[in-house]
All heavy atoms as TSV, in Angstrom:
chain	resi	resn	atom	element	x	y	z
A	1	MET	N	N	71.145	103.066	106.490
A	1	MET	CA	C	71.529	103.061	107.812
A	1	MET	C	C	70.779	104.090	108.637
A	1	MET	O	O	70.470	105.168	108.207
A	1	MET	CB	C	73.063	103.408	107.868
A	1	MET	CG	C	73.652	103.622	109.190
A	1	MET	SD	S	75.433	103.888	109.312
A	1	MET	CE	C	75.855	104.572	107.733
A	2	SER	N	N	70.379	103.617	109.836
A	2	SER	CA	C	69.525	104.523	110.611
A	2	SER	C	C	70.377	105.588	111.302
A	2	SER	O	O	71.461	105.340	111.725
A	2	SER	CB	C	68.798	103.701	111.707
A	2	SER	OG	O	68.135	104.524	112.653
A	3	GLU	N	N	69.878	106.874	111.339
A	3	GLU	CA	C	70.619	107.936	111.990
A	3	GLU	C	C	70.471	107.821	113.508
A	3	GLU	O	O	71.139	108.639	114.226
A	3	GLU	CB	C	70.082	109.237	111.458
A	3	GLU	CG	C	70.471	109.379	110.008
A	3	GLU	CD	C	69.978	110.786	109.436
A	3	GLU	OE1	O	69.636	111.663	110.251
A	3	GLU	OE2	O	70.168	111.025	108.295
A	4	ASP	N	N	69.655	106.927	113.992
A	4	ASP	CA	C	69.498	106.776	115.437
A	4	ASP	C	C	70.544	105.774	116.050
A	4	ASP	O	O	70.512	105.607	117.210
A	4	ASP	CB	C	68.097	106.273	115.785
A	4	ASP	CG	C	67.044	107.282	115.325
A	4	ASP	OD1	O	67.348	108.468	115.286
A	4	ASP	OD2	O	65.903	106.843	114.961
A	5	ILE	N	N	71.416	105.200	115.262
A	5	ILE	CA	C	72.421	104.233	115.662
A	5	ILE	C	C	73.774	104.704	115.460
A	5	ILE	O	O	74.066	105.313	114.366
A	5	ILE	CB	C	72.178	102.932	114.843
A	5	ILE	CG1	C	70.747	102.352	115.055
A	5	ILE	CG2	C	73.259	101.882	115.273
A	5	ILE	CD1	C	70.539	101.550	116.112
A	6	VAL	N	N	74.677	104.491	116.406
A	6	VAL	CA	C	76.072	104.802	116.233
A	6	VAL	C	C	76.832	103.543	116.514
A	6	VAL	O	O	76.225	102.645	117.166
A	6	VAL	CB	C	76.528	105.871	117.098
A	6	VAL	CG1	C	75.948	107.213	116.672
A	6	VAL	CG2	C	76.329	105.559	118.585
A	7	PHE	N	N	78.050	103.369	116.145
A	7	PHE	CA	C	78.773	102.193	116.238
A	7	PHE	C	C	80.014	102.360	117.243
A	7	PHE	O	O	80.705	103.395	117.046
A	7	PHE	CB	C	79.297	101.644	114.885
A	7	PHE	CG	C	78.142	101.325	114.026
A	7	PHE	CD1	C	77.571	102.281	113.199
A	7	PHE	CD2	C	77.513	100.021	114.099
A	7	PHE	CE1	C	76.512	102.032	112.409
A	7	PHE	CE2	C	76.427	99.853	113.260
A	7	PHE	CZ	C	75.858	100.857	112.448
A	8	VAL	N	N	80.232	101.479	118.152
A	8	VAL	CA	C	81.346	101.569	119.092
A	8	VAL	C	C	82.125	100.287	119.157
A	8	VAL	O	O	81.610	99.183	118.794
A	8	VAL	CB	C	80.711	101.864	120.468
A	8	VAL	CG1	C	80.088	103.183	120.626
A	8	VAL	CG2	C	79.815	100.832	120.975
A	9	CYS	N	N	83.365	100.434	119.502
A	9	CYS	CA	C	84.301	99.331	119.717
A	9	CYS	C	C	83.989	98.649	120.926
A	9	CYS	O	O	83.799	99.263	121.960
A	9	CYS	CB	C	85.756	99.742	119.612
A	9	CYS	SG	S	86.945	98.419	119.660
A	10	THR	N	N	83.962	97.274	120.964
A	10	THR	CA	C	83.562	96.544	122.173
A	10	THR	C	C	84.766	95.959	122.923
A	10	THR	O	O	84.587	95.259	123.896
A	10	THR	CB	C	82.610	95.386	121.795
A	10	THR	OG1	O	83.299	94.489	120.799
A	10	THR	CG2	C	81.321	95.894	121.221
A	11	ALA	N	N	86.008	96.307	122.449
A	11	ALA	CA	C	87.162	95.754	123.186
A	11	ALA	C	C	87.311	96.425	124.450
A	11	ALA	O	O	87.102	97.653	124.697
A	11	ALA	CB	C	88.420	95.992	122.270
A	12	ASP	N	N	87.878	95.690	125.467
A	12	ASP	CA	C	88.047	96.251	126.802
A	12	ASP	C	C	89.126	97.353	126.743
A	12	ASP	O	O	90.228	97.110	126.187
A	12	ASP	CB	C	88.459	95.147	127.763
A	12	ASP	CG	C	87.393	94.182	128.145
A	12	ASP	OD1	O	86.228	94.554	127.983
A	12	ASP	OD2	O	87.644	93.024	128.449
A	13	GLY	N	N	88.848	98.441	127.314
A	13	GLY	CA	C	89.886	99.547	127.375
A	13	GLY	C	C	90.003	100.340	126.132
A	13	GLY	O	O	90.762	101.319	126.116
A	14	CYS	N	N	89.194	99.995	125.069
A	14	CYS	CA	C	89.335	100.899	123.883
A	14	CYS	C	C	88.261	101.896	123.983
A	14	CYS	O	O	87.081	101.711	124.062
A	14	CYS	CB	C	89.084	100.049	122.631
A	14	CYS	SG	S	89.199	100.900	121.066
A	15	ASP	N	N	88.787	103.145	123.774
A	15	ASP	CA	C	87.849	104.383	123.816
A	15	ASP	C	C	87.625	104.976	122.401
A	15	ASP	O	O	87.168	106.069	122.375
A	15	ASP	CB	C	88.284	105.334	124.900
A	15	ASP	CG	C	89.702	105.897	124.571
A	15	ASP	OD1	O	90.354	105.366	123.684
A	15	ASP	OD2	O	90.099	106.797	125.268
A	16	ALA	N	N	88.002	104.257	121.367
A	16	ALA	CA	C	87.765	104.781	119.995
A	16	ALA	C	C	86.326	104.835	119.689
A	16	ALA	O	O	85.563	103.918	120.128
A	16	ALA	CB	C	88.583	103.914	119.049
A	17	GLY	N	N	86.021	105.813	118.891
A	17	GLY	CA	C	84.551	105.931	118.434
A	17	GLY	C	C	83.835	106.832	119.393
A	17	GLY	O	O	84.459	107.481	120.158
A	18	PRO	N	N	82.488	106.896	119.364
A	18	PRO	CA	C	81.626	106.139	118.528
A	18	PRO	C	C	81.596	106.731	117.054
A	18	PRO	O	O	81.866	107.955	116.870
A	18	PRO	CB	C	80.238	106.338	119.176
A	18	PRO	CG	C	80.366	107.601	119.903
A	18	PRO	CD	C	81.819	107.666	120.320
A	19	TRP	N	N	81.362	105.869	116.129
A	19	TRP	CA	C	81.307	106.298	114.737
A	19	TRP	C	C	79.817	106.307	114.211
A	19	TRP	O	O	79.055	105.519	114.575
A	19	TRP	CB	C	82.065	105.311	113.866
A	19	TRP	CG	C	83.571	105.260	114.196
A	19	TRP	CD1	C	84.501	106.057	113.755
A	19	TRP	CD2	C	84.186	104.355	115.100
A	19	TRP	NE1	N	85.717	105.702	114.329
A	19	TRP	CE2	C	85.513	104.612	115.136
A	19	TRP	CE3	C	83.728	103.203	115.843
A	19	TRP	CZ2	C	86.447	103.909	115.859
A	19	TRP	CZ3	C	84.641	102.542	116.596
A	19	TRP	CH2	C	85.971	102.854	116.617
A	20	GLU	N	N	79.609	107.213	113.296
A	20	GLU	CA	C	78.304	107.342	112.624
A	20	GLU	C	C	78.183	106.234	111.506
A	20	GLU	O	O	77.064	105.741	111.281
A	20	GLU	CB	C	78.216	108.674	111.960
A	20	GLU	CG	C	76.814	109.132	111.475
A	20	GLU	CD	C	76.829	110.500	111.058
A	20	GLU	OE1	O	77.655	110.827	110.098
A	20	GLU	OE2	O	76.051	111.344	111.587
A	21	GLY	N	N	79.285	105.794	110.941
A	21	GLY	CA	C	79.277	104.767	109.909
A	21	GLY	C	C	79.837	103.506	110.416
A	21	GLY	O	O	80.911	103.476	110.977
A	22	SER	N	N	79.160	102.408	110.058
A	22	SER	CA	C	79.704	101.100	110.432
A	22	SER	C	C	80.938	100.752	109.749
A	22	SER	O	O	81.784	100.014	110.225
A	22	SER	CB	C	78.580	99.959	110.091
A	22	SER	OG	O	78.388	99.905	108.780
A	23	HIS	N	N	81.225	101.301	108.527
A	23	HIS	CA	C	82.400	101.027	107.805
A	23	HIS	C	C	83.642	101.576	108.526
A	23	HIS	O	O	84.724	101.059	108.413
A	23	HIS	CB	C	82.318	101.509	106.355
A	23	HIS	CG	C	82.036	103.023	106.176
A	23	HIS	ND1	N	80.707	103.511	106.336
A	23	HIS	CD2	C	82.768	104.046	105.985
A	23	HIS	CE1	C	80.794	104.750	106.273
A	23	HIS	NE2	N	82.082	105.098	105.934
A	24	ASP	N	N	83.425	102.708	109.248
A	24	ASP	CA	C	84.519	103.294	110.018
A	24	ASP	C	C	84.856	102.437	111.144
A	24	ASP	O	O	86.025	102.220	111.552
A	24	ASP	CB	C	84.132	104.646	110.432
A	24	ASP	CG	C	83.992	105.699	109.335
A	24	ASP	OD1	O	84.870	105.583	108.364
A	24	ASP	OD2	O	83.115	106.504	109.312
A	25	ALA	N	N	83.796	101.925	111.887
A	25	ALA	CA	C	84.057	101.057	112.991
A	25	ALA	C	C	84.679	99.682	112.586
A	25	ALA	O	O	85.665	99.190	113.167
A	25	ALA	CB	C	82.725	100.667	113.692
A	26	MET	N	N	84.311	99.173	111.417
A	26	MET	CA	C	84.830	98.016	110.833
A	26	MET	C	C	86.331	98.196	110.444
A	26	MET	O	O	87.180	97.334	110.796
A	26	MET	CB	C	84.157	97.574	109.586
A	26	MET	CG	C	84.561	96.275	108.976
A	26	MET	SD	S	83.725	95.815	107.389
A	26	MET	CE	C	82.011	96.278	107.699
A	27	ALA	N	N	86.672	99.411	109.897
A	27	ALA	CA	C	88.070	99.601	109.622
A	27	ALA	C	C	88.933	99.755	110.854
A	27	ALA	O	O	90.014	99.180	110.886
A	27	ALA	CB	C	88.145	100.937	108.843
A	28	HIS	N	N	88.391	100.311	111.987
A	28	HIS	CA	C	89.207	100.459	113.196
A	28	HIS	C	C	89.401	99.041	113.767
A	28	HIS	O	O	90.522	98.653	114.105
A	28	HIS	CB	C	88.445	101.270	114.165
A	28	HIS	CG	C	88.927	101.011	115.562
A	28	HIS	ND1	N	90.025	101.651	116.137
A	28	HIS	CD2	C	88.418	100.329	116.603
A	28	HIS	CE1	C	90.250	101.183	117.309
A	28	HIS	NE2	N	89.265	100.475	117.704
A	29	CYS	N	N	88.391	98.212	113.785
A	29	CYS	CA	C	88.500	96.970	114.440
A	29	CYS	C	C	89.333	95.968	113.608
A	29	CYS	O	O	89.987	95.060	114.167
A	29	CYS	CB	C	87.047	96.347	114.642
A	29	CYS	SG	S	86.115	97.313	115.907
A	30	ALA	N	N	89.387	96.161	112.232
A	30	ALA	CA	C	90.194	95.318	111.404
A	30	ALA	C	C	91.674	95.615	111.655
A	30	ALA	O	O	92.525	94.714	111.586
A	30	ALA	CB	C	89.893	95.465	109.985
A	31	GLU	N	N	92.017	96.840	112.069
A	31	GLU	CA	C	93.378	97.184	112.387
A	31	GLU	C	C	93.872	96.782	113.716
A	31	GLU	O	O	95.129	96.709	113.884
A	31	GLU	CB	C	93.559	98.749	112.238
A	31	GLU	CG	C	93.382	99.293	110.860
A	31	GLU	CD	C	93.352	100.776	110.814
A	31	GLU	OE1	O	93.506	101.371	111.830
A	31	GLU	OE2	O	93.243	101.292	109.676
A	32	HIS	N	N	92.991	96.384	114.578
A	32	HIS	CA	C	93.416	96.002	115.959
A	32	HIS	C	C	92.859	94.601	116.262
A	32	HIS	O	O	91.633	94.372	116.330
A	32	HIS	CB	C	92.896	96.999	117.019
A	32	HIS	CG	C	93.290	98.419	116.704
A	32	HIS	ND1	N	92.700	99.260	115.897
A	32	HIS	CD2	C	94.429	99.140	117.260
A	32	HIS	CE1	C	93.401	100.396	115.913
A	32	HIS	NE2	N	94.359	100.313	116.706
A	33	SER	N	N	93.776	93.658	116.485
A	33	SER	CA	C	93.441	92.281	116.775
A	33	SER	C	C	92.567	92.197	118.088
A	33	SER	O	O	92.866	92.818	119.102
A	33	SER	CB	C	94.693	91.452	116.929
A	33	SER	OG	O	94.401	90.143	117.254
A	34	GLY	N	N	91.478	91.447	118.029
A	34	GLY	CA	C	90.663	91.159	119.185
A	34	GLY	C	C	89.600	92.270	119.370
A	34	GLY	O	O	88.890	92.203	120.363
A	35	HIS	N	N	89.520	93.172	118.422
A	35	HIS	CA	C	88.440	94.250	118.540
A	35	HIS	C	C	87.214	93.847	117.703
A	35	HIS	O	O	87.326	93.146	116.750
A	35	HIS	CB	C	89.061	95.536	118.052
A	35	HIS	CG	C	89.969	96.239	118.968
A	35	HIS	ND1	N	89.919	97.537	119.299
A	35	HIS	CD2	C	90.988	95.743	119.627
A	35	HIS	CE1	C	90.846	97.892	120.129
A	35	HIS	NE2	N	91.516	96.756	120.437
A	36	GLY	N	N	86.091	94.355	118.158
A	36	GLY	CA	C	84.863	94.113	117.431
A	36	GLY	C	C	84.014	95.397	117.687
A	36	GLY	O	O	84.367	96.239	118.395
A	37	TYR	N	N	82.900	95.422	117.024
A	37	TYR	CA	C	82.030	96.590	117.168
A	37	TYR	C	C	80.606	96.277	117.242
A	37	TYR	O	O	80.173	95.122	116.763
A	37	TYR	CB	C	82.243	97.671	116.031
A	37	TYR	CG	C	81.856	97.229	114.693
A	37	TYR	CD1	C	80.608	97.579	114.173
A	37	TYR	CD2	C	82.646	96.470	113.878
A	37	TYR	CE1	C	80.136	97.208	112.872
A	37	TYR	CE2	C	82.219	96.116	112.575
A	37	TYR	CZ	C	81.001	96.420	112.085
A	37	TYR	OH	O	80.591	95.990	110.926
A	38	THR	N	N	79.762	97.141	117.738
A	38	THR	CA	C	78.301	96.914	117.813
A	38	THR	C	C	77.609	98.221	117.784
A	38	THR	O	O	78.198	99.255	117.912
A	38	THR	CB	C	77.924	96.094	119.175
A	38	THR	OG1	O	76.557	95.761	119.076
A	38	THR	CG2	C	78.185	97.003	120.409
A	39	GLY	N	N	76.311	98.176	117.493
A	39	GLY	CA	C	75.516	99.452	117.476
A	39	GLY	C	C	75.005	99.829	118.809
A	39	GLY	O	O	74.646	98.932	119.639
A	40	HIS	N	N	74.868	101.103	119.048
A	40	HIS	CA	C	74.238	101.661	120.262
A	40	HIS	C	C	73.333	102.726	119.847
A	40	HIS	O	O	73.430	103.405	118.827
A	40	HIS	CB	C	75.241	102.253	121.103
A	40	HIS	CG	C	76.026	101.229	121.962
A	40	HIS	ND1	N	75.468	100.683	123.142
A	40	HIS	CD2	C	77.189	100.622	121.910
A	40	HIS	CE1	C	76.324	99.827	123.637
A	40	HIS	NE2	N	77.390	99.799	122.921
A	41	PRO	N	N	72.313	103.021	120.659
A	41	PRO	CA	C	71.400	104.180	120.354
A	41	PRO	C	C	72.287	105.484	120.411
A	41	PRO	O	O	73.093	105.742	121.309
A	41	PRO	CB	C	70.359	104.163	121.521
A	41	PRO	CG	C	70.436	102.717	122.075
A	41	PRO	CD	C	71.867	102.266	121.802
A	42	ARG	N	N	71.945	106.322	119.472
A	42	ARG	CA	C	72.656	107.633	119.410
A	42	ARG	C	C	72.394	108.478	120.649
A	42	ARG	O	O	73.379	109.248	121.101
A	42	ARG	CB	C	72.210	108.459	118.260
A	42	ARG	CG	C	72.977	109.750	117.977
A	42	ARG	CD	C	72.297	110.468	116.866
A	42	ARG	NE	N	72.962	111.094	115.737
A	42	ARG	CZ	C	74.147	110.772	115.153
A	42	ARG	NH1	N	74.876	109.899	115.609
A	42	ARG	NH2	N	74.614	111.370	114.128
A	43	SER	N	N	71.351	108.268	121.378
A	43	SER	CA	C	70.999	109.023	122.525
A	43	SER	C	C	71.858	108.738	123.676
A	43	SER	O	O	71.999	109.421	124.747
A	43	SER	CB	C	69.515	108.864	122.930
A	43	SER	OG	O	69.286	107.483	123.185
A	44	ASP	N	N	72.557	107.536	123.652
A	44	ASP	CA	C	73.447	107.107	124.766
A	44	ASP	C	C	74.863	107.753	124.684
A	44	ASP	O	O	75.658	107.665	125.657
A	44	ASP	CB	C	73.697	105.642	124.747
A	44	ASP	CG	C	72.477	104.789	125.135
A	44	ASP	OD1	O	71.473	105.462	125.569
A	44	ASP	OD2	O	72.498	103.583	125.071
A	45	VAL	N	N	75.146	108.441	123.638
A	45	VAL	CA	C	76.525	109.115	123.485
A	45	VAL	C	C	76.402	110.624	123.199
A	45	VAL	O	O	75.297	110.982	122.640
A	45	VAL	CB	C	77.330	108.405	122.318
A	45	VAL	CG1	C	77.619	106.933	122.685
A	45	VAL	CG2	C	76.606	108.449	121.008
A	46	THR	N	N	77.459	111.288	123.424
A	46	THR	CA	C	77.398	112.690	123.179
A	46	THR	C	C	78.122	113.179	121.970
A	46	THR	O	O	77.590	113.814	121.023
A	46	THR	CB	C	77.991	113.500	124.354
A	46	THR	OG1	O	79.336	113.044	124.648
A	46	THR	CG2	C	77.130	113.306	125.615
A	47	ASP	N	N	79.423	112.752	121.826
A	47	ASP	CA	C	80.167	113.145	120.621
A	47	ASP	C	C	80.270	111.985	119.633
A	47	ASP	O	O	80.670	110.861	120.024
A	47	ASP	CB	C	81.570	113.548	121.014
A	47	ASP	CG	C	81.586	114.793	121.908
A	47	ASP	OD1	O	80.704	115.645	121.685
A	47	ASP	OD2	O	82.475	114.958	122.694
A	48	VAL	N	N	79.901	112.189	118.395
A	48	VAL	CA	C	79.963	111.155	117.356
A	48	VAL	C	C	80.855	111.494	116.196
A	48	VAL	O	O	80.838	112.701	115.776
A	48	VAL	CB	C	78.471	110.940	116.805
A	48	VAL	CG1	C	78.521	109.878	115.707
A	48	VAL	CG2	C	77.534	110.517	117.916
A	49	ILE	N	N	81.731	110.592	115.779
A	49	ILE	CA	C	82.551	110.795	114.683
A	49	ILE	C	C	81.782	110.677	113.413
A	49	ILE	O	O	81.106	109.647	113.194
A	49	ILE	CB	C	83.748	109.840	114.730
A	49	ILE	CG1	C	84.590	110.073	115.948
A	49	ILE	CG2	C	84.696	110.082	113.521
A	49	ILE	CD1	C	85.600	108.925	116.224
A	50	PRO	N	N	81.819	111.743	112.532
A	50	PRO	CA	C	80.948	111.619	111.258
A	50	PRO	C	C	81.432	110.513	110.391
A	50	PRO	O	O	82.612	110.173	110.385
A	50	PRO	CB	C	81.127	112.981	110.620
A	50	PRO	CG	C	81.699	113.900	111.718
A	50	PRO	CD	C	82.442	113.026	112.715
A	51	ALA	N	N	80.574	110.016	109.594
A	51	ALA	CA	C	80.904	108.874	108.746
A	51	ALA	C	C	81.833	109.406	107.590
A	51	ALA	O	O	81.638	110.514	107.103
A	51	ALA	CB	C	79.669	108.284	108.112
A	52	THR	N	N	82.815	108.564	107.214
A	52	THR	CA	C	83.652	108.897	106.097
A	52	THR	C	C	82.861	108.638	104.777
A	52	THR	O	O	82.149	107.659	104.695
A	52	THR	CB	C	84.858	107.927	106.208
A	52	THR	OG1	O	85.563	108.106	107.405
A	52	THR	CG2	C	85.859	108.230	105.063
A	53	ALA	N	N	83.070	109.600	103.819
A	53	ALA	CA	C	82.391	109.427	102.600
A	53	ALA	C	C	82.928	108.179	101.878
A	53	ALA	O	O	84.124	107.861	101.872
A	53	ALA	CB	C	82.588	110.605	101.663
A	54	THR	N	N	81.999	107.407	101.256
A	54	THR	CA	C	82.431	106.246	100.505
A	54	THR	C	C	81.966	106.356	98.981
A	54	THR	O	O	81.121	107.098	98.729
A	54	THR	CB	C	81.774	104.947	101.011
A	54	THR	OG1	O	80.309	105.085	101.000
A	54	THR	CG2	C	82.156	104.671	102.495
A	55	GLN	N	N	82.613	105.599	98.182
A	55	GLN	CA	C	82.273	105.728	96.805
A	55	GLN	C	C	81.407	104.515	96.421
A	55	GLN	O	O	81.627	103.374	96.876
A	55	GLN	CB	C	83.537	105.636	95.906
A	55	GLN	CG	C	84.419	106.865	96.092
A	55	GLN	CD	C	85.680	106.729	95.163
A	55	GLN	OE1	O	85.890	105.712	94.517
A	55	GLN	NE2	N	86.486	107.737	95.203
A	56	LYS	N	N	80.431	104.811	95.635
A	56	LYS	CA	C	79.596	103.753	95.120
A	56	LYS	C	C	80.360	102.867	94.149
A	56	LYS	O	O	81.045	103.398	93.263
A	56	LYS	CB	C	78.313	104.251	94.494
A	56	LYS	CG	C	77.282	103.179	94.098
A	56	LYS	CD	C	76.072	103.786	93.487
A	56	LYS	CE	C	75.039	102.715	93.092
A	56	LYS	NZ	N	73.921	103.282	92.402
A	57	ARG	N	N	80.357	101.536	94.304
A	57	ARG	CA	C	81.061	100.640	93.385
A	57	ARG	C	C	80.141	99.945	92.488
A	57	ARG	O	O	78.973	99.526	92.868
A	57	ARG	CB	C	81.946	99.725	94.187
A	57	ARG	CG	C	82.969	100.365	94.965
A	57	ARG	CD	C	84.012	99.425	95.554
A	57	ARG	NE	N	83.510	98.093	95.893
A	57	ARG	CZ	C	84.176	97.241	96.580
A	57	ARG	NH1	N	85.381	97.467	96.930
A	57	ARG	NH2	N	83.745	96.014	96.836
A	58	ASP	N	N	80.559	99.625	91.281
A	58	ASP	CA	C	79.771	98.804	90.328
A	58	ASP	C	C	80.214	97.374	90.473
A	58	ASP	O	O	81.346	97.034	90.178
A	58	ASP	CB	C	80.099	99.330	88.908
A	58	ASP	CG	C	79.244	98.591	87.912
A	58	ASP	OD1	O	78.477	97.709	88.246
A	58	ASP	OD2	O	79.339	98.935	86.685
A	59	ASN	N	N	79.397	96.618	91.051
A	59	ASN	CA	C	79.715	95.174	91.331
A	59	ASN	C	C	79.264	94.235	90.375
A	59	ASN	O	O	79.243	93.012	90.557
A	59	ASN	CB	C	79.231	94.770	92.698
A	59	ASN	CG	C	79.920	95.505	93.817
A	59	ASN	OD1	O	81.111	95.773	93.748
A	59	ASN	ND2	N	79.192	95.774	94.927
A	60	ARG	N	N	78.808	94.752	89.217
A	60	ARG	CA	C	78.251	93.838	88.154
A	60	ARG	C	C	79.331	93.001	87.549
A	60	ARG	O	O	80.532	93.384	87.619
A	60	ARG	CB	C	77.578	94.681	87.105
A	60	ARG	CG	C	76.350	95.330	87.601
A	60	ARG	CD	C	75.652	96.131	86.516
A	60	ARG	NE	N	76.530	97.307	86.215
A	60	ARG	CZ	C	76.189	98.301	85.357
A	60	ARG	NH1	N	75.130	98.121	84.568
A	60	ARG	NH2	N	76.949	99.281	85.173
A	61	ASN	N	N	79.022	91.897	86.950
A	61	ASN	CA	C	80.017	91.033	86.333
A	61	ASN	C	C	80.680	91.745	85.167
A	61	ASN	O	O	79.937	91.957	84.101
A	61	ASN	CB	C	79.336	89.749	85.826
A	61	ASN	CG	C	80.270	88.775	85.165
A	61	ASN	OD1	O	81.470	89.112	84.986
A	61	ASN	ND2	N	79.750	87.657	84.858
A	62	LEU	N	N	81.861	92.108	85.231
A	62	LEU	CA	C	82.508	92.786	84.144
A	62	LEU	C	C	82.932	92.007	82.949
A	62	LEU	O	O	83.443	92.462	81.982
A	62	LEU	CB	C	83.739	93.593	84.711
A	62	LEU	CG	C	83.390	94.657	85.782
A	62	LEU	CD1	C	84.723	95.293	86.266
A	62	LEU	CD2	C	82.410	95.591	85.211
A	63	GLN	N	N	82.771	90.725	83.044
A	63	GLN	CA	C	82.978	89.790	81.814
A	63	GLN	C	C	81.663	89.294	81.227
A	63	GLN	O	O	81.653	88.269	80.691
A	63	GLN	CB	C	83.929	88.702	82.260
A	63	GLN	CG	C	85.330	89.164	82.630
A	63	GLN	CD	C	86.010	89.910	81.536
A	63	GLN	OE1	O	85.925	89.554	80.357
A	63	GLN	NE2	N	86.588	90.962	81.942
A	64	HIS	N	N	80.587	90.072	81.530
A	64	HIS	CA	C	79.276	89.680	81.020
A	64	HIS	C	C	79.308	89.465	79.598
A	64	HIS	O	O	79.631	90.201	78.722
A	64	HIS	CB	C	78.362	90.856	81.426
A	64	HIS	CG	C	76.978	90.565	80.938
A	64	HIS	ND1	N	76.176	89.650	81.537
A	64	HIS	CD2	C	76.127	91.204	80.071
A	64	HIS	CE1	C	74.935	89.611	81.001
A	64	HIS	NE2	N	74.950	90.610	80.008
A	65	LYS	N	N	78.852	88.229	79.119
A	65	LYS	CA	C	78.697	87.835	77.775
A	65	LYS	C	C	79.995	88.007	77.026
A	65	LYS	O	O	80.042	88.087	75.765
A	65	LYS	CB	C	77.628	88.598	77.043
A	65	LYS	CG	C	76.225	88.355	77.628
A	65	LYS	CD	C	75.164	89.104	76.851
A	65	LYS	CE	C	73.864	88.888	77.464
A	65	LYS	NZ	N	72.850	89.673	76.642
A	66	GLY	N	N	81.173	87.939	77.615
A	66	GLY	CA	C	82.453	87.951	76.990
A	66	GLY	C	C	82.807	89.326	76.377
A	66	GLY	O	O	83.862	89.458	75.715
A	67	HIS	N	N	82.018	90.334	76.693
A	67	HIS	CA	C	82.265	91.608	76.136
A	67	HIS	C	C	83.404	92.305	76.941
A	67	HIS	O	O	83.381	92.273	78.151
A	67	HIS	CB	C	80.997	92.470	76.086
A	67	HIS	CG	C	81.148	93.726	75.303
A	67	HIS	ND1	N	81.851	94.832	75.666
A	67	HIS	CD2	C	80.633	94.142	74.095
A	67	HIS	CE1	C	81.813	95.771	74.829
A	67	HIS	NE2	N	81.044	95.402	73.767
A	68	PRO	N	N	84.403	92.986	76.295
A	68	PRO	CA	C	85.475	93.555	77.114
A	68	PRO	C	C	84.983	94.574	78.087
A	68	PRO	O	O	85.665	94.758	79.165
A	68	PRO	CB	C	86.350	94.214	75.999
A	68	PRO	CG	C	85.948	93.693	74.725
A	68	PRO	CD	C	84.570	93.178	74.814
A	69	GLN	N	N	83.963	95.327	77.870
A	69	GLN	CA	C	83.409	96.206	78.812
A	69	GLN	C	C	82.473	95.614	79.781
A	69	GLN	O	O	81.914	96.251	80.716
A	69	GLN	CB	C	82.789	97.449	78.146
A	69	GLN	CG	C	83.800	98.370	77.478
A	69	GLN	CD	C	83.133	99.582	76.909
A	69	GLN	OE1	O	82.008	99.532	76.394
A	69	GLN	NE2	N	83.795	100.683	77.030
A	70	GLY	N	N	82.158	94.280	79.569
A	70	GLY	CA	C	81.248	93.615	80.530
A	70	GLY	C	C	79.826	94.213	80.595
A	70	GLY	O	O	79.214	94.619	79.518
A	71	ALA	N	N	79.301	94.312	81.733
A	71	ALA	CA	C	77.999	94.724	81.954
A	71	ALA	C	C	77.812	96.283	81.611
A	71	ALA	O	O	76.649	96.806	81.528
A	71	ALA	CB	C	77.598	94.496	83.411
A	72	LEU	N	N	78.950	96.933	81.446
A	72	LEU	CA	C	78.893	98.354	81.140
A	72	LEU	C	C	78.692	98.604	79.576
A	72	LEU	O	O	78.449	99.702	79.278
A	72	LEU	CB	C	80.294	98.981	81.593
A	72	LEU	CG	C	80.563	98.908	83.089
A	72	LEU	CD1	C	81.911	99.578	83.362
A	72	LEU	CD2	C	79.523	99.561	83.917
A	73	ALA	N	N	78.753	97.564	78.872
A	73	ALA	CA	C	78.652	97.697	77.383
A	73	ALA	C	C	77.207	98.083	77.077
A	73	ALA	O	O	76.239	97.539	77.696
A	73	ALA	CB	C	78.996	96.366	76.799
A	74	GLN	N	N	77.046	98.968	76.109
A	74	GLN	CA	C	75.666	99.408	75.741
A	74	GLN	C	C	75.271	98.642	74.563
A	74	GLN	O	O	73.940	98.521	74.395
A	74	GLN	CB	C	75.802	101.006	75.326
A	74	GLN	CG	C	76.197	101.859	76.529
A	74	GLN	CD	C	75.217	101.734	77.708
A	74	GLN	OE1	O	74.023	101.847	77.470
A	74	GLN	NE2	N	75.783	101.707	78.890
A	75	ASP	N	N	76.092	98.179	73.671
A	75	ASP	CA	C	75.617	97.517	72.453
A	75	ASP	C	C	76.263	96.143	72.417
A	75	ASP	O	O	77.288	95.886	71.951
A	75	ASP	CB	C	76.204	98.314	71.242
A	75	ASP	CG	C	75.632	99.662	71.218
A	75	ASP	OD1	O	74.524	99.937	71.505
A	75	ASP	OD2	O	76.498	100.565	70.913
A	76	ASP	N	N	75.538	95.197	73.043
A	76	ASP	CA	C	76.032	93.821	72.825
A	76	ASP	C	C	74.912	92.953	72.212
A	76	ASP	O	O	74.916	92.284	71.465
A	76	ASP	CB	C	76.473	93.089	74.146
A	76	ASP	CG	C	75.655	93.307	75.393
A	76	ASP	OD1	O	74.691	92.551	75.602
A	76	ASP	OD2	O	75.985	94.216	76.091
């Protein structure tokens, strides 16, 4: 993600944001019907909400080759 972009809600009358992380904007817009978000140059805004920390997830197939530990298995 570029540090030159921030994300803002595009709904009329909504003054939430701008957010540093798109996942924060997505979470806000998912909670409010009819809301959406888009990116804007960071230079167009003054106060930016810092991005919420996220956890890296392991999206590998956990049933890989039928092993109970799936792709995490070391000895298959």
